[in-house]
C-alpha positions as CSV (number, residue, x, y, z in Angstrom):
1,X,-135.1,-92.7,64.2
2,X,-135.4,-96.5,65.5
3,X,-135.2,-97.1,69.5
4,X,-131.6,-98.9,69.2
5,X,-130.2,-96.0,67.6
6,X,-131.8,-93.4,70.4
7,X,-130.5,-95.7,72.8
8,X,-127.1,-95.8,71.4
9,X,-127.1,-92.1,71.2
10,X,-128.1,-91.7,75.0
11,X,-125.3,-94.0,76.0
12,X,-123.0,-92.1,74.1
13,X,-124.2,-88.7,75.4
14,X,-123.8,-89.9,79.0
15,X,-120.2,-91.2,78.7
16,X,-119.3,-87.5,77.4
17,X,-121.0,-86.1,80.6
18,X,-119.6,-88.5,82.6
19,X,-115.9,-88.5,81.3
20,X,-116.1,-84.2,81.0
21,X,-117.3,-84.4,85.0
22,X,-115.5,-87.3,86.7
23,X,-111.9,-86.2,85.5
24,X,-112.0,-82.5,85.4
25,X,-108.9,-82.4,87.9
26,X,-110.3,-81.8,87.8
27,X,-111.6,-79.0,86.0
28,X,-109.1,-77.3,87.7
29,X,-109.0,-77.9,89.2
30,X,-106.6,-75.7,91.1
31,X,-105.4,-72.6,90.8
32,X,-103.2,-70.9,93.4
33,X,-100.5,-68.4,94.1
34,X,-100.6,-65.7,91.3
35,X,-96.9,-64.9,90.3
36,X,-97.8,-61.1,90.6
37,X,-98.7,-61.5,94.4
38,X,-95.6,-63.6,94.7
39,X,-93.2,-60.9,93.2
40,X,-95.4,-58.1,95.2
41,X,-94.7,-59.6,98.5
42,X,-91.1,-60.3,97.5
43,X,-90.5,-56.7,96.5
44,X,-92.3,-55.6,99.6
45,X,-90.0,-57.4,102.0
46,X,-87.0,-56.3,100.1
47,X,-88.0,-52.8,100.7
48,X,-88.7,-53.3,104.6
49,X,-85.3,-54.5,104.6
50,X,-83.5,-51.6,103.0
51,X,-85.5,-49.1,104.7
52,X,-84.3,-50.9,108.5
53,X,-80.6,-50.8,107.2
54,X,-80.8,-47.0,106.5
55,X,-82.5,-46.2,109.6
56,X,-80.0,-48.0,111.6
57,X,-77.2,-46.3,109.7
58,X,-78.4,-42.8,110.4
59,X,-78.6,-43.1,114.1
60,X,-76.4,-44.4,116.6
61,X,-79.0,-44.2,119.3
62,X,-80.9,-47.3,120.7
63,X,-84.3,-47.2,119.1
64,X,-87.7,-47.3,121.6
65,X,-88.9,-51.0,121.8
66,X,-91.4,-51.1,118.9
67,X,-94.3,-53.6,118.8
68,X,-93.8,-56.4,117.0
69,X,-95.3,-56.1,113.6
70,X,-97.7,-59.4,112.1
71,X,-95.8,-61.9,109.9
72,X,-96.8,-61.1,106.2
73,X,-98.4,-64.2,104.7
74,X,-95.7,-66.4,102.7
75,X,-96.9,-67.1,98.8
76,X,-97.7,-70.4,99.6
77,X,-100.6,-69.3,102.0
78,X,-102.2,-67.2,99.4
79,X,-105.0,-68.4,97.4
80,X,-105.8,-65.8,94.6
81,X,-109.7,-65.5,93.2
82,X,-109.9,-66.6,89.5
83,X,-112.6,-67.1,86.6
84,X,-111.6,-69.9,84.2
85,X,-113.7,-71.0,81.2
86,X,-113.2,-74.2,79.2
87,X,-114.6,-75.7,75.6
88,X,-115.4,-79.2,75.8
89,X,-114.8,-81.3,72.6
90,X,-115.8,-84.8,71.7
91,X,-115.2,-86.4,68.4
92,X,-113.5,-83.0,67.2
93,X,-117.2,-81.0,67.8
94,X,-117.8,-78.6,70.1
95,X,-120.4,-80.0,72.7
96,X,-120.3,-77.5,75.7
97,X,-118.6,-75.3,78.2
98,X,-117.6,-75.0,81.7
99,X,-116.8,-72.5,84.1
100,X,-114.7,-72.5,87.2
101,X,-114.4,-69.9,89.7
102,X,-113.0,-68.9,93.1
103,X,-114.1,-65.9,95.5
104,X,-112.9,-65.0,99.0
105,X,-115.8,-65.0,101.6
106,X,-113.9,-64.2,104.6
107,X,-110.1,-63.0,104.1
108,X,-107.3,-63.6,106.8
109,X,-106.8,-60.5,109.3
110,X,-103.3,-59.2,109.6
111,X,-103.4,-59.1,113.2
112,X,-104.6,-62.6,113.9
113,X,-103.7,-66.3,112.7
114,X,-107.4,-66.7,111.7
115,X,-108.3,-68.8,108.6
116,X,-109.4,-67.3,105.2
117,X,-112.4,-68.6,103.6
118,X,-113.2,-69.2,99.9
119,X,-116.1,-70.6,97.9
120,X,-115.3,-72.6,94.8
121,X,-117.8,-73.0,92.2
122,X,-118.1,-75.3,88.8
123,X,-120.7,-75.3,86.4
124,X,-121.0,-77.1,82.9
125,X,-123.7,-77.5,80.2
126,X,-123.2,-80.2,77.6
127,X,-125.5,-81.4,74.9
128,X,-125.3,-83.5,71.6
129,X,-128.4,-83.9,69.5
130,X,-131.5,-83.9,71.8
131,X,-129.9,-84.8,75.0
132,X,-128.1,-82.6,77.7
133,X,-126.5,-82.2,80.9
134,X,-126.3,-79.4,83.3
135,X,-124.0,-79.9,86.3
136,X,-123.3,-77.5,89.2
137,X,-120.7,-77.9,92.2
138,X,-119.9,-75.3,95.3
139,X,-117.5,-75.9,97.9
140,X,-116.6,-73.7,101.0
141,X,-113.6,-74.1,102.6
142,X,-110.9,-72.6,104.8
143,X,-107.1,-72.1,104.3
144,X,-105.6,-72.8,107.6
145,X,-101.6,-73.2,108.5
146,X,-101.2,-73.6,104.6
147,X,-103.9,-76.6,104.4
148,X,-107.0,-76.6,102.5
149,X,-109.9,-77.6,105.2
150,X,-113.2,-78.4,103.4
151,X,-116.6,-76.9,104.9
152,X,-119.5,-78.1,103.0
153,X,-119.6,-79.3,99.2
154,X,-122.8,-79.2,97.2
155,X,-123.5,-81.2,93.9
156,X,-126.7,-80.9,91.7
157,X,-127.0,-82.6,87.9
158,X,-130.0,-81.6,85.6
159,X,-130.7,-82.6,82.2
160,X,-131.4,-86.1,80.2
161,X,-132.3,-88.8,82.9
162,X,-133.0,-88.4,86.6
163,X,-132.0,-85.2,88.2
164,X,-129.5,-85.7,91.3
165,X,-128.2,-83.5,93.9
166,X,-125.9,-84.0,97.2
167,X,-124.7,-82.0,100.0
168,X,-121.6,-83.1,102.2
169,X,-120.5,-81.3,105.2
170,X,-117.2,-81.8,107.3
171,X,-117.6,-81.4,111.1
172,X,-114.1,-80.9,112.4
173,X,-115.8,-81.0,116.1
174,X,-117.1,-84.4,115.6
175,X,-114.2,-85.4,113.1
176,X,-117.3,-86.8,110.8
177,X,-118.3,-86.5,107.3
178,X,-122.0,-86.0,106.9
179,X,-123.6,-87.0,103.6
180,X,-127.2,-85.8,103.3
181,X,-127.7,-84.9,107.0
182,X,-126.5,-88.4,108.0
183,X,-122.9,-89.2,109.9
184,X,-121.2,-91.3,106.8
185,X,-117.7,-91.5,107.4
186,X,-115.0,-90.8,110.2
187,X,-112.8,-88.1,108.6
188,X,-109.5,-88.7,108.0
189,X,-108.5,-85.6,106.0
190,X,-110.1,-86.3,103.1
191,X,-111.2,-83.5,100.8
192,X,-114.0,-82.8,98.9
193,X,-114.6,-83.7,95.0
194,X,-113.3,-80.2,94.2
195,X,-110.6,-79.2,96.4
196,X,-107.5,-81.1,95.1
197,X,-108.3,-78.7,92.0
198,X,-107.0,-75.6,93.6
199,X,-104.5,-77.7,95.9
200,X,-102.9,-79.3,93.0
201,X,-101.4,-76.3,91.2
202,X,-99.9,-75.4,94.6
203,X,-98.3,-78.4,95.1
204,X,-96.9,-78.6,91.2
205,X,-95.7,-74.6,91.8
206,X,-93.7,-76.3,95.0
207,X,-91.8,-78.9,92.7
208,X,-94.0,-81.6,93.8
209,X,-94.3,-84.5,90.8
210,X,-96.0,-87.4,92.4
211,X,-99.3,-86.4,94.4
212,X,-102.1,-88.4,96.0
213,X,-105.7,-87.3,97.2
214,X,-108.1,-89.1,99.3
215,X,-111.8,-87.4,98.6
216,X,-115.2,-87.8,98.8
217,X,-116.8,-87.8,95.1
218,X,-120.2,-86.4,94.0
219,X,-121.9,-89.8,94.5
220,X,-120.8,-89.4,98.4
221,X,-118.3,-92.3,98.0
222,X,-114.5,-92.4,99.3
223,X,-112.1,-92.1,96.4
224,X,-108.4,-91.7,95.9
225,X,-106.7,-90.2,92.7
226,X,-102.9,-90.7,92.1
227,X,-101.1,-87.7,90.0
228,X,-97.8,-88.0,88.3
229,X,-96.2,-85.5,86.2
230,X,-95.0,-87.4,83.1
231,X,-93.7,-84.2,80.7
232,X,-94.2,-81.2,79.2
233,X,-95.7,-80.1,76.2
234,X,-96.5,-76.7,73.8
235,X,-100.3,-76.7,73.2
236,X,-102.2,-74.6,71.2
237,X,-105.6,-74.1,72.6
238,X,-108.7,-71.6,72.1
239,X,-107.0,-69.5,74.7
240,X,-103.8,-69.5,72.5
241,X,-100.3,-71.1,72.4
242,X,-98.8,-72.2,76.2
243,X,-96.3,-74.3,77.6
244,X,-97.5,-76.5,80.2
245,X,-97.0,-80.0,82.3
246,X,-98.5,-82.9,81.4
247,X,-99.7,-84.8,84.1
248,X,-101.2,-88.5,84.3
249,X,-104.1,-89.4,86.6
250,X,-104.4,-92.8,88.0
251,X,-107.7,-93.7,89.5
252,X,-109.7,-96.8,90.9
253,X,-110.9,-97.8,87.3
254,X,-108.4,-99.3,85.0
255,X,-110.4,-98.8,81.9
256,X,-110.0,-94.9,81.8
257,X,-106.8,-93.1,81.5
258,X,-107.0,-89.2,82.1
259,X,-104.2,-86.7,81.2
260,X,-104.4,-83.1,82.3
261,X,-102.0,-80.1,81.3
262,X,-101.1,-77.5,83.8
263,X,-99.4,-73.9,82.8
264,X,-96.5,-72.4,84.7
265,X,-97.0,-69.0,83.3
266,X,-100.7,-68.9,84.4
267,X,-100.1,-70.2,87.9
268,X,-100.1,-73.8,87.1
269,X,-103.7,-73.5,85.9
270,X,-105.4,-76.6,84.3
271,X,-105.5,-75.8,80.4
272,X,-106.3,-79.0,78.9
273,X,-108.0,-82.6,80.0
274,X,-108.1,-85.6,78.0
275,X,-109.9,-88.7,78.9
276,X,-109.5,-92.5,77.2
277,X,-111.7,-95.3,78.0
278,X,-110.7,-98.5,76.2
279,X,-108.4,-96.8,74.2
280,X,-111.2,-94.4,72.7
281,X,-111.3,-90.8,73.4
282,X,-114.2,-90.1,75.5
283,X,-113.7,-85.9,75.8
284,X,-111.2,-83.1,75.6
285,X,-111.5,-80.2,77.4
286,X,-109.7,-76.8,76.3
287,X,-109.0,-73.6,78.0
288,X,-110.9,-70.5,76.5
289,X,-109.9,-68.0,78.9
290,X,-108.4,-67.5,82.4
291,X,-108.7,-63.8,84.5
292,X,-107.7,-63.4,87.9
293,X,-110.0,-61.4,89.8
């Protein structure tokens, strides 16, 4: 194989890896409120109300003053742990896989208003011929007053070419964003490179159709994404057949166009992501499995 052909293959593989990573939305990006928890919370509230009415009807005496019970978390304040896997395709070929998982580090106390703490992990492996690309992201964040607050973000890339790593810290005491231990930016409510994957499905479930995110990307740069719901499709995926909302992702680059599909039946989880550059498909990621923890 001659040098020019090797160079073309390397550039093509790098394009695949970048397209799979940069627009992952972002690999869901994005899971929130499990419908089962929503229904359970609703049923519990209804049962409590009925029980209170029955007690009042059975006695005319004034009930002794009771301690006020803490308010139950609303559905919008619940993020459910999950694990999701994807298959990556290029030109119809299976070129890799990805996994996204969310776990609880510190649950909110029933008797306090303290925030909940979570960890979001992403890992992907893509290979084509003798080229390979492995990427890892870890976000630690809080859910406070129904807002996602980033704490730390770590990124690592390995494989063909240069290995890279990045650490971003969000310091709420100084309102600074630290990139690799240097105070880089004033913090103006930017998220990290992953958190809108979780937050977007929350907003879609709430009925929002136009969403904007400012964030720090995996290069430590400030970026913005504009996301807009443009329709609905019925998809056939490795996971199976499912209906999904189609979202267009608008970003700084005019050359790239990205579409993402989110399934209402799976808590508005990302189920497919497709990216084009200059009219040519750069990658297609499809949901393989999804489970609630």
